[in-house]
C-alpha positions as CSV (number, residue, x, y, z in Angstrom):
1,M,-15.8,27.0,-35.2
2,F,-18.2,27.6,-38.7
3,K,-21.9,26.6,-38.4
4,F,-23.9,26.2,-41.7
5,E,-27.6,25.9,-40.8
6,I,-29.8,23.6,-43.0
7,V,-31.2,25.3,-45.9
8,S,-34.9,25.1,-46.3
9,R,-35.9,22.4,-48.9
10,W,-37.8,24.7,-51.1
11,V,-34.7,26.6,-51.8
12,I,-33.0,23.5,-53.2
13,F,-36.1,23.1,-55.0
14,A,-36.2,26.3,-56.9
15,I,-32.3,26.3,-58.0
16,D,-33.1,22.7,-59.4
17,F,-36.0,24.4,-60.9
18,F,-33.9,26.7,-62.2
19,L,-31.0,25.1,-63.2
20,C,-33.5,22.5,-65.5
21,L,-34.5,25.5,-67.5
22,V,-30.6,27.0,-67.7
23,A,-30.1,23.7,-69.5
24,L,-33.1,23.6,-72.2
25,V,-32.1,27.5,-72.9
26,L,-28.2,26.5,-73.5
27,A,-29.8,23.2,-75.1
28,K,-31.6,25.1,-77.8
29,I,-28.5,27.2,-78.2
30,V,-26.1,24.2,-78.8
31,R,-28.6,22.9,-81.1
32,H,-28.6,26.2,-83.6
33,N,-24.3,26.0,-83.0
34,F,-24.9,29.2,-80.6
35,I,-26.6,31.2,-83.4
36,L,-29.1,33.0,-81.2
37,E,-30.7,34.9,-84.5
38,E,-32.2,31.3,-85.4
39,L,-34.1,30.9,-81.8
40,N,-37.7,30.4,-81.9
41,T,-39.0,32.9,-79.3
42,V,-42.5,31.4,-78.9
43,A,-41.0,27.9,-79.0
44,L,-38.8,28.8,-76.5
45,Y,-41.6,30.0,-74.6
46,K,-43.8,26.9,-74.6
47,S,-40.1,25.1,-74.4
48,V,-40.0,26.5,-71.0
49,L,-43.4,26.5,-70.0
50,I,-43.8,22.7,-70.6
51,Y,-40.5,22.3,-69.3
52,S,-41.7,23.8,-65.8
53,A,-45.2,22.1,-65.9
54,V,-43.2,18.2,-65.8
55,N,-40.4,19.5,-63.8
56,I,-42.7,20.5,-60.9
57,L,-44.2,17.1,-61.0
58,V,-41.5,14.8,-61.7
59,F,-39.5,16.8,-59.0
60,C,-42.0,16.3,-56.4
61,S,-42.9,12.8,-57.2
62,V,-39.3,12.1,-56.7
63,R,-38.4,14.8,-53.8
64,T,-35.2,15.2,-55.1
65,F,-34.9,18.2,-53.1
66,T,-35.5,16.9,-50.0
67,G,-31.8,15.5,-49.5
68,I,-29.3,17.8,-47.5
69,V,-26.9,18.4,-50.3
70,R,-23.6,18.9,-48.1
71,Y,-24.2,14.8,-47.7
72,T,-25.0,14.0,-51.3
73,S,-24.8,10.6,-52.2
74,I,-24.6,7.7,-54.9
75,Q,-28.2,7.0,-54.1
76,D,-28.6,11.0,-54.9
77,S,-27.6,10.9,-58.2
78,F,-29.7,8.1,-58.9
79,R,-32.6,9.6,-58.0
80,I,-32.0,13.0,-59.8
81,F,-30.7,10.9,-63.1
82,F,-34.1,8.9,-62.5
83,A,-36.2,12.4,-62.5
84,V,-34.2,14.2,-65.3
85,I,-35.0,10.7,-67.6
86,F,-38.4,10.3,-66.4
87,S,-38.9,14.6,-67.0
88,S,-37.4,13.7,-70.8
89,F,-39.5,11.1,-71.4
90,L,-42.2,13.1,-70.4
91,V,-41.6,16.2,-72.9
92,F,-41.1,13.7,-75.7
93,L,-44.3,12.2,-74.9
94,V,-45.7,15.9,-75.4
95,H,-43.6,16.9,-78.3
96,S,-44.9,13.8,-80.3
97,I,-48.3,14.8,-79.7
98,F,-47.9,17.5,-80.5
99,I,-46.7,16.7,-84.0
100,F,-49.0,13.8,-84.4
101,Y,-52.1,16.2,-84.3
102,G,-50.2,18.6,-87.1
103,L,-49.5,21.0,-84.2
104,T,-46.0,23.2,-84.6
105,S,-43.4,21.1,-82.7
106,F,-41.9,23.8,-80.0
107,I,-38.1,21.2,-79.3
108,S,-36.3,19.4,-80.8
109,T,-35.5,15.6,-80.0
110,T,-31.9,16.5,-80.3
111,S,-32.5,19.7,-78.1
112,I,-34.5,17.3,-75.4
113,I,-31.6,15.0,-75.2
114,L,-29.1,17.9,-74.7
115,Q,-31.4,19.2,-72.1
116,A,-31.2,15.8,-70.0
117,L,-27.9,15.9,-70.5
118,F,-27.2,19.6,-69.6
119,S,-29.9,19.2,-66.5
120,F,-27.9,15.9,-65.1
121,L,-24.2,17.6,-65.1
122,F,-25.9,20.9,-63.8
123,L,-27.7,19.3,-61.0
124,I,-24.8,16.9,-60.0
125,I,-22.0,19.5,-60.0
126,Y,-23.8,22.2,-57.7
127,R,-24.5,19.4,-55.4
128,V,-20.7,18.3,-55.5
129,L,-18.9,21.2,-55.3
130,I,-21.4,22.8,-52.0
131,K,-20.2,19.3,-50.6
132,Y,-16.9,19.9,-51.3
133,F,-16.8,23.3,-50.3
134,F,-18.5,21.9,-46.6
135,M,-15.7,19.3,-46.0
136,Y,-13.1,22.1,-47.4
137,V,-14.2,24.9,-44.9
138,K,-14.5,21.2,-42.1
139,N,-10.7,20.6,-42.7
140,A,-10.1,24.0,-42.3
141,R,-10.5,23.7,-38.6
142,L,-7.2,24.2,-36.4
143,N,-6.4,21.4,-34.0
144,K,-7.8,18.6,-35.6
145,T,-7.7,15.4,-35.1
146,R,-5.1,13.8,-37.9
147,V,-6.1,10.2,-38.4
148,L,-5.5,7.3,-40.2
149,I,-7.7,4.4,-40.9
150,Y,-6.3,0.9,-41.4
151,G,-8.0,-0.9,-43.8
152,A,-9.3,0.1,-46.9
153,G,-12.5,-2.3,-47.3
154,E,-15.8,-2.1,-46.7
155,A,-15.3,-0.9,-43.2
156,G,-12.5,1.4,-43.4
157,V,-15.2,3.7,-46.3
158,A,-18.2,3.3,-43.4
159,I,-15.9,5.1,-41.0
160,K,-15.0,7.4,-43.2
161,R,-18.2,8.4,-44.7
162,T,-19.5,8.7,-41.2
163,F,-16.9,11.3,-40.5
164,D,-17.9,12.7,-43.3
165,H,-21.5,13.2,-42.3
166,D,-20.9,14.3,-38.9
167,A,-20.0,18.3,-39.0
168,K,-18.9,17.9,-35.1
169,V,-16.5,15.0,-36.2
170,N,-13.0,17.3,-35.4
171,K,-10.7,14.6,-37.1
172,N,-8.9,14.9,-40.4
173,I,-8.5,11.9,-42.5
174,I,-5.0,12.0,-43.8
175,A,-4.9,8.2,-45.5
176,F,-6.0,5.1,-45.5
177,V,-3.3,2.2,-45.1
178,D,-3.6,-1.4,-46.1
179,D,-1.7,-4.0,-46.3
180,D,-2.8,-5.2,-49.6
181,L,-0.6,-3.8,-52.1
182,R,-3.1,-4.3,-55.2
183,K,-4.9,-1.2,-53.6
184,V,-2.3,0.6,-52.5
185,G,-1.6,3.7,-54.6
186,K,-5.5,4.1,-54.7
187,T,-7.8,6.7,-53.7
188,I,-11.0,6.5,-51.8
189,D,-13.1,9.6,-52.0
190,G,-10.3,11.3,-53.0
191,I,-8.5,9.9,-50.0
192,Q,-4.9,8.2,-51.1
193,I,-4.4,4.4,-50.0
194,L,-1.1,3.9,-48.6
195,D,1.7,0.9,-47.7
196,A,0.7,-0.1,-44.3
197,R,4.5,-1.5,-44.0
198,K,5.5,2.3,-44.1
199,L,3.3,2.5,-40.8
200,V,6.8,4.1,-38.8
201,Y,7.4,6.6,-41.6
202,L,3.9,7.4,-42.1
203,I,3.3,8.4,-38.2
204,T,6.3,10.4,-38.1
205,N,6.0,11.9,-41.5
206,H,2.3,12.8,-41.2
207,E,2.4,13.7,-37.2
208,V,-0.4,11.1,-37.0
209,D,-2.5,11.5,-34.1
210,E,-4.9,8.7,-34.3
211,I,-5.2,5.4,-35.9
212,I,-8.9,3.6,-36.5
213,F,-8.3,-0.2,-36.9
214,A,-11.2,-1.6,-39.8
215,A,-9.4,-4.0,-41.2
216,Q,-11.2,-7.2,-40.1
217,A,-8.5,-10.2,-41.0
218,I,-5.8,-8.8,-39.7
219,S,-3.7,-11.6,-37.4
220,A,-3.4,-10.8,-33.7
221,E,-0.1,-11.0,-34.7
222,R,0.1,-7.8,-36.9
223,K,-2.5,-5.9,-34.9
224,D,-0.2,-6.6,-31.9
225,K,2.9,-5.0,-34.0
226,V,1.1,-2.1,-35.0
227,V,0.1,-1.2,-31.7
228,D,2.9,-1.4,-30.2
229,I,4.4,1.1,-32.8
230,C,1.7,3.1,-32.1
231,L,2.5,3.0,-28.7
232,T,6.0,4.0,-29.2
233,H,5.0,7.3,-30.7
234,K,2.3,8.2,-28.7
235,V,-0.5,7.9,-31.0
236,N,-3.9,6.5,-30.2
237,I,-5.7,3.6,-31.4
238,L,-9.0,2.8,-31.9
239,N,-11.5,-0.2,-32.9
240,I,-14.3,-0.5,-35.1
241,P,-16.9,-2.0,-34.2
242,L,-18.3,-6.0,-35.4
243,P,-19.6,-6.3,-39.0
244,E,-23.2,-6.7,-37.3
245,V,-23.0,-3.0,-36.4
246,W,-21.7,-1.1,-39.1
247,A,-23.2,-3.2,-42.2
248,R,-26.6,-2.1,-41.7
249,G,-25.4,1.4,-41.9
250,D,-26.0,2.3,-37.8
251,L,-21.6,3.1,-37.5
252,T,-21.6,6.2,-35.0
253,L,-18.2,7.8,-33.5
254,A,-19.7,6.7,-30.5
255,Q,-19.6,3.3,-30.7
256,L,-15.2,3.3,-31.9
257,Q,-13.9,2.1,-29.2
258,H,-10.2,2.0,-27.6
259,V,-8.2,-1.1,-28.4
260,H,-8.0,-3.8,-25.7
261,I,-5.5,-6.3,-24.7
262,E,-8.2,-9.2,-25.8
263,D,-7.8,-8.1,-29.5
264,L,-4.1,-8.4,-29.6
265,L,-4.2,-12.1,-28.1
266,E,-3.8,-14.9,-30.7
267,K,-7.5,-15.8,-31.7
268,T,-8.0,-18.4,-34.6
269,V,-11.3,-18.3,-35.7
270,V,-13.1,-21.6,-34.6
271,E,-14.9,-23.5,-36.9
272,I,-17.5,-26.1,-35.6
273,N,-20.0,-29.0,-37.7
274,N,-23.6,-26.6,-37.3
275,E,-25.6,-29.0,-39.6
276,E,-24.1,-32.0,-36.8
277,I,-24.6,-30.1,-34.2
278,K,-28.4,-28.7,-35.1
279,N,-29.7,-32.3,-36.2
280,Q,-27.9,-33.3,-32.5
281,L,-29.4,-30.6,-30.2
282,K,-33.0,-30.5,-32.4
283,E,-35.9,-29.6,-30.2
284,K,-33.7,-31.5,-27.4
285,R,-34.4,-30.7,-23.3
286,I,-30.9,-29.3,-22.1
287,V,-29.5,-28.6,-18.6
288,I,-26.2,-26.2,-18.4
289,T,-25.0,-26.0,-14.6
290,G,-23.2,-23.1,-14.2
291,A,-25.1,-21.4,-16.2
292,A,-24.5,-18.0,-14.5
293,G,-20.6,-18.3,-14.9
294,S,-19.1,-17.0,-17.5
295,I,-18.7,-20.5,-19.8
296,G,-22.5,-21.7,-18.5
297,S,-23.8,-18.2,-19.9
298,E,-21.6,-18.4,-22.7
299,L,-22.9,-21.8,-23.6
300,I,-26.3,-20.8,-23.2
301,R,-26.1,-18.1,-25.9
302,Q,-24.1,-20.5,-28.0
303,L,-27.1,-23.2,-28.0
304,L,-30.1,-20.5,-28.7
305,K,-28.3,-20.5,-32.1
306,F,-30.0,-23.7,-32.9
307,D,-33.3,-25.2,-32.7
308,T,-33.5,-26.4,-28.8
309,G,-35.9,-27.2,-27.0
310,L,-36.2,-25.8,-23.3
311,L,-33.0,-24.8,-21.5
312,I,-33.0,-25.0,-18.0
313,L,-29.9,-22.9,-16.4
314,C,-28.8,-24.2,-13.0
315,D,-27.4,-22.3,-10.5
316,Q,-26.9,-21.0,-7.0
317,N,-26.6,-17.9,-8.0
318,E,-29.3,-16.4,-7.6
319,T,-28.2,-12.6,-7.9
320,A,-26.0,-13.6,-11.6
321,L,-28.2,-16.4,-12.6
322,H,-31.5,-13.6,-12.4
323,H,-29.1,-11.6,-15.0
324,I,-28.9,-13.8,-17.3
325,Y,-32.1,-14.8,-17.1
326,L,-33.3,-11.3,-17.6
327,E,-31.0,-10.8,-20.3
328,L,-32.0,-14.0,-22.6
329,E,-35.9,-12.7,-21.9
330,E,-34.9,-9.8,-23.8
331,L,-32.7,-11.0,-26.7
332,Y,-34.8,-14.2,-27.4
333,P,-38.5,-13.4,-26.4
334,Q,-39.5,-16.6,-28.6
335,R,-37.4,-19.4,-27.3
336,S,-38.3,-21.4,-23.8
337,F,-35.8,-21.4,-20.7
338,H,-36.2,-21.7,-17.2
339,A,-34.0,-20.4,-14.1
340,F,-33.5,-23.2,-11.5
341,V,-32.4,-22.7,-7.9
342,G,-30.2,-25.2,-7.3
343,D,-26.8,-26.5,-5.3
344,I,-25.6,-29.3,-7.9
345,K,-24.2,-31.0,-4.6
346,D,-27.8,-31.4,-3.1
347,V,-29.0,-35.0,-4.5
348,A,-32.7,-34.3,-3.5
349,R,-33.1,-30.9,-5.9
350,M,-31.2,-32.5,-8.6
351,E,-33.5,-35.5,-8.5
352,Q,-36.5,-32.9,-8.7
353,L,-34.2,-30.9,-11.7
354,F,-34.1,-34.4,-13.9
355,E,-37.7,-35.6,-13.1
356,T,-39.2,-32.2,-13.5
357,Y,-37.6,-31.6,-17.0
358,K,-36.2,-34.9,-18.0
359,P,-33.3,-33.0,-20.3
360,H,-31.5,-35.1,-22.7
361,F,-29.0,-33.2,-22.8
362,V,-26.7,-32.3,-19.6
363,Y,-23.5,-29.4,-19.5
364,H,-22.0,-29.7,-16.7
365,A,-20.0,-26.0,-16.3
366,A,-21.1,-26.3,-12.8
367,G,-17.8,-26.0,-9.6
368,Y,-15.0,-24.6,-7.9
369,K,-12.0,-23.1,-10.2
370,H,-10.1,-20.6,-8.4
371,I,-6.2,-22.4,-6.8
372,S,-5.5,-20.4,-4.0
373,L,-9.4,-20.3,-2.2
374,M,-9.7,-24.0,-2.9
375,E,-6.2,-24.8,-1.6
376,D,-7.1,-23.0,1.8
377,N,-10.7,-25.2,1.6
378,P,-10.0,-28.5,0.1
379,S,-13.5,-30.0,1.9
380,E,-15.7,-27.5,-0.3
381,A,-13.6,-28.3,-3.7
382,I,-14.4,-31.9,-3.5
383,K,-18.0,-31.3,-1.9
384,T,-18.6,-28.8,-5.3
385,N,-16.0,-30.3,-8.0
386,V,-16.1,-34.2,-7.0
387,L,-19.4,-34.9,-5.1
388,G,-20.9,-32.4,-7.4
389,T,-20.4,-34.0,-10.6
390,K,-21.0,-37.9,-9.1
391,V,-24.5,-36.4,-7.9
392,L,-25.2,-34.9,-11.4
393,A,-23.7,-37.9,-13.8
394,D,-25.9,-40.7,-11.2
395,K,-29.2,-38.3,-11.7
396,A,-28.4,-38.3,-15.8
397,V,-28.1,-42.5,-15.6
398,K,-31.3,-43.0,-13.3
399,H,-33.1,-40.7,-15.9
400,G,-31.8,-41.5,-19.3
401,V,-29.8,-38.4,-20.6
402,Q,-28.6,-39.4,-23.6
403,R,-25.3,-37.1,-23.1
404,F,-23.6,-35.5,-20.5
405,V,-20.4,-33.1,-21.4
406,M,-18.4,-32.0,-18.5
407,I,-16.4,-29.1,-18.5
408,S,-12.4,-29.6,-17.2
409,T,-9.9,-27.9,-16.7
410,D,-6.1,-27.9,-18.2
411,K,-5.3,-27.5,-14.3
412,A,-6.3,-31.5,-13.9
413,V,-3.4,-32.6,-15.8
414,N,-0.2,-33.0,-13.2
415,P,-2.0,-31.4,-11.0
416,T,0.3,-29.2,-8.5
417,N,-3.1,-27.9,-6.6
418,V,-6.2,-29.1,-4.9
419,M,-8.8,-27.5,-7.4
420,G,-6.8,-29.7,-9.9
421,A,-6.8,-32.8,-8.6
422,S,-10.2,-32.1,-7.9
423,K,-11.5,-32.1,-11.2
424,R,-9.2,-35.3,-12.0
425,I,-11.0,-37.0,-9.6
426,A,-14.1,-35.8,-11.5
427,E,-13.4,-36.7,-14.8
428,L,-12.0,-40.5,-13.5
429,Y,-15.6,-40.9,-12.5
430,V,-17.4,-39.9,-15.2
431,Q,-14.6,-41.7,-17.4
432,S,-15.2,-44.8,-15.2
433,L,-18.6,-44.9,-15.4
434,N,-19.3,-44.5,-18.5
435,S,-17.0,-47.6,-19.1
436,S,-19.2,-49.5,-16.5
437,L,-21.9,-48.5,-18.3
438,H,-21.3,-49.3,-21.5
439,G,-19.5,-52.8,-20.9
440,T,-21.2,-55.5,-18.8
441,N,-21.2,-54.2,-15.3
442,Y,-24.4,-52.0,-14.5
443,I,-24.4,-53.0,-11.1
444,F,-23.6,-49.9,-8.6
445,S,-21.6,-50.9,-5.6
446,N,-23.9,-49.0,-3.0
447,G,-26.4,-52.1,-4.4
448,L,-28.5,-49.6,-6.8
449,S,-29.2,-51.4,-10.2
450,Y,-30.4,-49.6,-13.7
451,I,-30.0,-52.8,-15.9
452,N,-34.4,-52.8,-15.9
453,E,-34.1,-49.0,-16.9
454,L,-31.3,-49.5,-19.0
455,R,-32.8,-51.8,-21.6
456,V,-35.7,-49.1,-22.4
457,R,-33.9,-46.2,-21.9
458,P,-30.7,-44.7,-23.6
459,I,-27.7,-45.4,-22.2
460,T,-25.6,-41.7,-21.2
461,K,-23.0,-41.1,-23.1
462,F,-19.9,-39.2,-20.8
463,I,-17.9,-36.9,-22.6
464,T,-15.0,-34.6,-21.0
465,A,-13.8,-31.3,-22.6
466,R,-10.5,-30.0,-21.0
467,F,-8.9,-26.7,-22.0
468,G,-6.9,-23.4,-20.5
469,N,-8.1,-20.0,-19.2
470,V,-10.5,-18.3,-21.6
471,L,-10.3,-14.5,-22.2
472,G,-11.9,-12.3,-19.4
473,S,-13.9,-15.2,-17.3
474,N,-14.7,-13.7,-14.0
475,G,-11.7,-13.6,-11.7
476,S,-9.2,-13.9,-14.5
477,V,-5.7,-12.3,-14.6
478,I,-7.0,-9.9,-17.1
479,P,-9.6,-8.1,-15.6
480,R,-8.2,-8.2,-12.1
481,F,-5.2,-6.7,-14.2
482,K,-7.3,-4.0,-15.8
483,E,-8.9,-3.1,-12.3
484,Q,-5.4,-2.3,-11.2
485,I,-4.4,-0.3,-13.3
486,E,-7.3,2.1,-12.9
487,R,-6.4,2.0,-9.3
488,G,-3.3,3.1,-10.7
489,G,-1.5,0.4,-9.7
490,P,0.8,-1.6,-9.1
491,V,0.3,-4.4,-11.3
492,T,1.1,-7.6,-9.3
493,V,2.3,-10.6,-11.4
494,T,3.1,-13.9,-9.4
495,H,6.5,-14.9,-11.1
496,P,7.8,-12.8,-14.3
497,E,8.5,-16.5,-16.2
498,I,4.7,-17.5,-15.5
499,T,2.8,-18.2,-19.0
500,R,-0.7,-19.3,-19.5
501,Y,-2.8,-19.9,-22.2
502,F,-5.7,-17.9,-23.9
503,M,-9.0,-18.4,-25.2
504,P,-12.0,-16.2,-26.4
505,I,-15.1,-17.8,-24.2
506,P,-17.2,-18.2,-27.7
507,E,-14.8,-19.8,-29.3
508,A,-14.1,-22.3,-26.6
509,C,-17.7,-22.9,-26.3
510,K,-18.1,-23.7,-29.9
511,L,-15.3,-26.4,-29.0
512,I,-17.3,-27.9,-26.3
513,L,-20.2,-28.2,-28.5
514,E,-18.4,-29.6,-31.3
515,A,-17.0,-32.1,-28.4
516,G,-20.2,-32.9,-27.2
517,T,-21.2,-33.9,-30.6
518,I,-18.7,-35.9,-32.1
519,G,-17.8,-38.0,-28.9
520,K,-18.7,-41.6,-28.5
521,G,-18.8,-41.6,-24.8
522,G,-15.7,-42.1,-22.5
523,E,-13.2,-39.5,-24.4
524,I,-11.2,-37.1,-22.3
525,F,-10.8,-33.4,-25.5
526,I,-8.4,-30.9,-25.3
527,F,-8.3,-28.5,-27.3
528,D,-5.5,-26.3,-29.5
529,M,-5.5,-23.5,-27.3
530,G,-2.5,-21.7,-29.2
531,K,0.7,-20.0,-28.3
532,S,1.4,-19.8,-24.8
533,I,1.7,-16.2,-23.2
534,K,3.5,-15.1,-20.9
535,I,1.7,-12.7,-18.0
536,L,4.6,-10.2,-17.6
537,N,4.7,-9.3,-21.0
538,L,0.7,-9.1,-20.7
539,A,0.7,-6.8,-17.9
540,K,3.3,-4.6,-19.5
541,K,1.3,-4.2,-23.1
542,M,-1.8,-3.6,-20.7
543,I,-0.1,-0.7,-19.0
544,R,0.9,0.7,-22.3
545,I,-2.2,0.1,-23.8
546,A,-3.5,2.3,-21.0
547,G,-1.9,5.3,-21.8
548,F,1.2,4.6,-19.4
549,V,4.7,3.3,-18.9
550,P,5.5,0.0,-16.8
551,N,7.4,0.3,-13.4
552,Q,7.3,4.7,-14.5
553,D,4.0,5.5,-14.1
554,I,2.1,2.2,-12.6
555,K,4.7,-0.3,-11.0
556,I,5.1,-4.0,-11.6
557,E,5.3,-6.0,-8.5
558,Y,6.0,-9.8,-8.0
559,S,4.0,-11.5,-5.4
560,G,5.7,-15.0,-5.6
561,L,3.4,-18.0,-6.8
562,R,0.6,-18.6,-5.2
563,P,-0.3,-22.1,-3.2
564,G,-0.3,-24.4,-5.7
565,E,0.3,-22.4,-8.7
566,K,2.2,-23.9,-11.8
567,L,4.7,-21.5,-14.0
568,F,3.9,-23.3,-16.7
569,E,0.3,-24.9,-17.8
570,E,0.1,-28.8,-19.5
571,L,-3.1,-30.6,-21.5
572,L,-1.6,-33.3,-20.8
573,N,0.2,-36.0,-18.5
574,D,3.4,-38.0,-18.9
575,S,1.0,-41.0,-19.2
576,E,-1.5,-39.5,-22.0
577,S,-0.8,-39.0,-25.4
578,T,-3.7,-37.8,-27.9
579,I,-5.3,-39.2,-31.3
580,A,-6.6,-36.9,-33.7
581,T,-10.4,-35.9,-34.9
582,P,-12.0,-34.8,-37.4
583,H,-11.4,-31.2,-36.0
584,K,-8.2,-29.7,-36.3
585,R,-8.1,-28.1,-32.9
586,I,-9.7,-31.0,-31.2
587,M,-7.6,-33.9,-30.3
588,L,-9.0,-36.9,-28.0
589,V,-7.0,-38.6,-25.1
590,N,-5.6,-41.8,-25.4
591,L,-6.7,-42.9,-22.0
592,K,-6.0,-45.8,-20.0
593,P,-9.0,-47.4,-18.2
594,V,-10.2,-47.5,-15.1
595,V,-12.4,-49.5,-12.9
596,F,-15.8,-48.0,-11.8
597,N,-16.2,-49.8,-8.5
598,E,-12.3,-48.8,-7.7
599,I,-13.0,-45.2,-8.2
600,E,-16.0,-45.0,-6.4
601,Q,-15.2,-46.9,-3.6
602,Q,-12.2,-44.3,-3.4
603,I,-14.7,-41.1,-3.5
604,Y,-16.9,-42.5,-0.6
605,Q,-13.8,-42.5,1.5
606,L,-13.0,-39.0,-0.3
607,L,-16.0,-37.4,1.2
608,A,-16.2,-38.9,4.6
609,H,-13.0,-37.0,4.8
610,A,-14.2,-34.0,3.8
611,F,-17.3,-34.1,5.4
612,A,-15.5,-34.6,8.7
613,N,-13.2,-31.6,7.1
614,D,-10.3,-33.8,7.8
615,N,-8.3,-31.9,5.2
616,A,-4.9,-33.6,5.9
617,Q,-6.4,-37.2,5.2
618,L,-8.5,-35.6,2.7
619,V,-5.7,-34.5,0.2
620,L,-3.9,-37.9,1.3
621,Q,-6.6,-39.7,-0.8
622,M,-6.4,-37.2,-3.1
623,K,-2.8,-38.7,-4.0
624,R,-3.5,-41.9,-3.9
625,M,-6.5,-41.6,-6.3
626,V,-4.3,-39.2,-8.4
627,P,-0.4,-40.3,-7.9
628,E,0.7,-37.3,-10.2
629,F,-0.7,-34.8,-7.9
630,K,2.4,-33.2,-6.4
631,S,1.4,-30.4,-4.2
632,K,3.7,-26.9,-4.7
633,N,4.1,-24.5,-2.7
634,S,1.5,-25.4,-0.6
635,V,1.3,-26.9,3.0
636,Y,0.4,-30.2,1.4
637,E,3.8,-30.5,0.1
638,K,4.5,-32.6,3.2
639,L,2.3,-35.6,1.8
640,D,3.7,-35.9,-1.2
């Protein structure tokens, strides 16, 4: 491997100085039509002395010689241009002074102009020649990785120039490829832009080893097809980082990452009404339950984009809560937040939370979500998902919370498991509570009355957001598949036909904020989750991305549907319909009215069974409250 030392800047200064003097001599020769006999030797000596003094002064001031020549950029060209023009101006000034005082002129105006032109050309040309010499030597190495850059925009150019400036890079950029036909046939820094539609031919014909995705606007569907082509031809695939990284000029080769399955799933950018959310959240104290979880922690990050007041992070997982608290302390040192360790089922602890901080808003993301675990532990599902929600909702009303946004799940629709049914019961409670508060009945059946308090406090608006799986959440299928692949398999899929909806966590949290803003109270909002994805195809693609062949290198095994698991998820039950909202990806569920007193009494019966750990009676009571709850692959099927 060739290795070149960086030349001293004083050597560069000497070369620049010498070339400018050569340009001066050439300018005088051209001025006299190449007739050397007409040159005035005395005037030439004076010119050399004056130009020498001026160039030393200007070059040292502008510091044209400090850059590394092999990395010459457009900024260096501007610096050289300025230095040459300024030098010529000073020489012209001296020339004018000579004329003004009647002294013999040492140079003509034409020679000054020609000298400036020749100096600029010489200084640029030798730098470009050296730059291309180094590029040639670097590209002449054997066993270089042959690379296509997918995307001929700013990101692609940033990658190309990062390669140029790193002598250790053993990659040879064959070409750019782009879907935009207006760019095809043009060049960037001497590298041709080719048609991405001919990708298979290009990979085969140019023996491509690697493709780097630099197209920010490429659809997930198109990217998926490109990845399939690459995997078929055993081409390595890399991703450029987010624009906020490379746009600052901080791009390094270490930041290029292998493509992940999340990059290939449909991800529509969610636009929300930031101004309305900003106005509603301004200086508000906000409680986030389940703050250490996937949804809760991302909700916090989204809320911190707005001018909120104190954020109270409530979770019973001390370690995870500590981690998110340290992250926020580091990233948002000027913002106010407090970590509150507490169990949402603990009435006294939640009373302390609401009494101490008097929140304006509550985002309730706490709860149990794993279907098979809750099927084996139904009493705990009810205590956390139903009682926990009831405790929080009651405290919200008592302490005058303005808005209470509950995070629900698509598994609450036509539930086939205890977890989904528990979430549906929680939905019923907050929906009926909202109807009670905003109707005529403010008397709770337990004898407590908040009528007088509600006359002076805002009446809490309860809003529910219901959506499907989110990408990369704790314990979800994608992290599990990754772990299984890293162990060498097998990858376990419950059923060959099972499908699921997926949405990136940040996009889901944006929709939660939007739903919480547009809600008037009592609504259940559902989100457009995009297309459902076949889990078997997901597993196969993840195995291939990892560099293995499904069912050869890594086996796929079918474990059978877990207790309570569905083949297909639903967002609406048979008796529900939707109404459009101002946001195209948020729909309002058209609900049947529910009576608070009836729901509350049924919940008390439910809790009695839960605390008695009488699972059979507990699940039977759940089925009475949620008639559409039909167990599948479960010991509770006999109760249907």
